[in-house]
C-alpha positions, 0 to 999 in steps of 0.5 A: 564485517560484523553479521546480526540477524533482522526480521521483517513483515507487514503490508497489503490488500483491498476489494470492493463492495461491503465485507461488512465484518468486525475484526476477530481473533485474527491470524489463523484458519478459523479466524479467517471464517466470520462468525458474526457476519458472511465475511470470509477470506481464504488462508494459506499456510507455506513451508519452504526450503530455498537452496539459493547459488549466489553465483548464477542466480539461480535457486531450486525449491520446494513448497508445501502450501495447506490451502483452507477454503473458507468460501462458500463455493467448491473450488475446481481449479486454483492459481498461482502467481509466478512473478519472475516471468514477467522478466522476460523478452516478449512478457506481457510487462516487457510488451506493455512497457515498451508500448505504453506512452509514458514508460517507467524509466527503470524498465523501458526496453530492458527487458527485451534485451534480456539475455537467457542468463539474465532473465527472471523465471520460476518453472514448476517442476511438480506439484501434487494435491493431497499426495497425488499428481495434479494437473498444472499449466504455466501461462505466462506469470500465472500457473493455472491448476486443475483439480483432481478434486475439488475442494468444498467449502471449508476443506483444507488441502495440501499442496506440494510443490518442487520448483526452479527459478532464476532471479532476474538482472535488476529491473523492478523492485525483485531483482539481482545487483541493483545499481548501488550493489545490492545482490540479492532483493528477493521480492515476489520471488516464490509461488504464490496461491491467488486470491479468491473472494467475493468477487471471484478469482484475482489472476491479473497477469504481472505487468508491474503494478502492485499485489493482493495476497491470502493471509496466512503463516510462513516457515522459510528455510535458506540455504545461501552463501555464509558470507552473506547477511539476510534480512526476510519477512518475520523472526530468525529461529536459528541465530547461533547457526547463522551467526547472528543474534540480537543479544549474543554481539556473534559471542559463543557461536556455533557455526556450521562448517561448509559454504552455505548457512541455512536461515530459518524463519517464520512469519505469523500471519502476513501475506507475504514472504520478502527477503533481501542478502549481500555480503556487505551488509551493515546490520544496525539494530535499533530498540524501542521501548514498547519492546519493537525491534527495529532492524537497517540494513544497508551497505558497507560501501556507502560514503560516509554521508550516506551512512550517517543519514542512516545512523539518523533515520533509526531513531526517527523511525522509531517515531514514524512507528509510534505516530502511526501506531498512535493515530491508526492502530498498534503495530502488532508485530515485534520487528520491523526492518529498513533494508537497503535493496530494490530500485526506489522504496516498495513495502513488505511484510514487515519491511521496506526495501529502499535505495540507500544513496539519498540526502537526509529528506529523501531518506526519511521521507521514502522511509516514513511512505513505505513504513505507513503502508505497514497499514495501509494495504499490508494489515488493510489490506486492499486489492492494490491492483484493483484499488491503489488509490486506497493503499498509495492515496491513504499512505500519502495522506498519513505519511505527510502527516507524519513528516509534517509532526515528526519534522517540524515543518509548521505546514498548514496543509501538508498535501499541497504537492498533491493538490498541484500535481491533481490540477496539472493532470486534470487540467492536461485533460489526462485523468482517469477514473479512480475505478480503473485497473492499475494495469489499464491505465492510459499512461502512469502518470494519470496512475500515479497522479491518481493512486497517490495524489487523488487518493491522498485528496480521498482523505483530505476532501473527507476532511472538508466534507464530516470535519478533521476529527471525524476522519482522525476516529474513521481511521482508528475505527477502520483498522480496527475494524478491518485489520488483517481483512481484505477491505474495500472501497464501500468499507472505508466509506461505511466507516466514516459514515458510521463515525459522522452520522452523514451519508457518503455514498454520493462522495465516494461515487463522484471522486473514484468512479468519476472524473467529475471535478469541483468547482463553484464560484461566486456569481453575485453579491448584490447588497446583501444577498450573495449568489454561489454557483456549481461550475463543475460536476462534482457537488459538495458542501460549501464554506463560505466566509463573509466580510461585512463592511464594519470589518466584521466576518461570520463563517457559513455552511452550506450543507449538501442535501443528499448528505443529510446532515452537516459536519460538526462547525462553529460556523451559521447553518444555512438551508441545504444546497441540492444536486440539482440546483446550479444556483444557490442565494442567500442573505446576509443581516448586515452589508457585505464587503466581501465573500470567499469560498472556502478560505481554508483552501482544504476543499480541491476546487480546480478553480479557485480563480473565482473563489473570491468576489470583494465589492 
């Protein structure tokens, strides 16, 4: 079996309140300090050496973390995430899964049944701050560290850690021996510094949702069984030593003796590091014309049917990479990897782990979605725990559009599935506000609908409010201003305002902080006078198509007064409609045959039956 290297990277982040910054030369400690605004972000550089035992699924690690405090605050404590500790009986993830109304079937009560050799853990054996032992305590999935000396604004300190860990039996994203036989899916596997920003520390316990991380550089050395093919975030530094190379095709290798190989990775300017390993990986490399290498790792034991799909996927992934780069912003790294692993599909730095036994449509769809996450939550690193709708929703929006284009599906609205799911949850009175913390949703259904569907519809409603072209410009400006930063809900709103010239605070509030719904209807048509009514609590500008008795048609646009303007349109602009008035009337110049509110069906009106009246 031929082995080759891979390199991977790109994903996450969010927050709430305007950061008000523009993107500067990112990727180092100084770039974390804005010289043009009050924006700042922390910086963490990791150097890790990991010795992996593939028989016991245990590993030993040393970690040197250089942490720079770019905040205006003096820090007396720091916190690390120890995510693998969630995979233990009695953990919050276990208890939550066994008590929620609709548990994730991939978890259920399985954690409660894990034996000591099957659980996950990260045990911190020692920790030093600038060479001196520092007090620390493990509390669930969080390591609480009381500093010997406060870290002042602008200061950097070095933390040296020795830790032991065990990979949990495959449960959720991370783990070992997946259902498809992938041995190691190593995500969120190391002690990871928690994020500190203008809101303070972000230290939610790991209950199974998603992440938030500190930007920095990673230097990772991995010692593992020589029969394993490894894929990881970043760039492999020693291809000749590990028996994998982009150009050498395994020729002229200088392989060390012994049972293990040492893999060396470097990953610049990322906020996460992931790797996967299996002795049966096939590794294909697809070279793009722009110099980006795409890597595909999948098990040699897959049937020919699935292998053919993985081969077909490679050129299409390049098309996806081009689409996202063109419509959001240029992918900034030199490689990206699609790896069989995990328990579904999940995005990481410069890579994704996806299950591999998929029909073509499913394989392409999950790759499109996870690759799109490179932009929404990795480069535009929102806080997924607080604002998962900015991560999953925006990714759903752009990947739907990419699939529609690349697969030539010809859908007038590629987002109809999100509308259906949104309407289903609303009709069952199960919706919760998008401002709900990801771990605090009452049901997984409400979380899933809100994060994926309603988050997607946030952007389709923007299309309806400010116009599709303005939304396209908004996404590009959003990337240009906030890539390699931690943007917030207010940042996407302000970007759209700057592009469109319209005021959108009302929209951000209504759509994300309430469960108000949109419902407009045609109340009456009397002669040439049309009266509309707002039945839902959420206001919107209104597009109305009028068909006259002579067969001609005219499109009208009724601006919402609090927008202080209207979207670019060829429609006849009428006087604006205020929020306080439940009805609105206007008179046409000709006799009316029929009236239809929003013939595009883009507005997320929960009741379309009252949108049309024919005389």
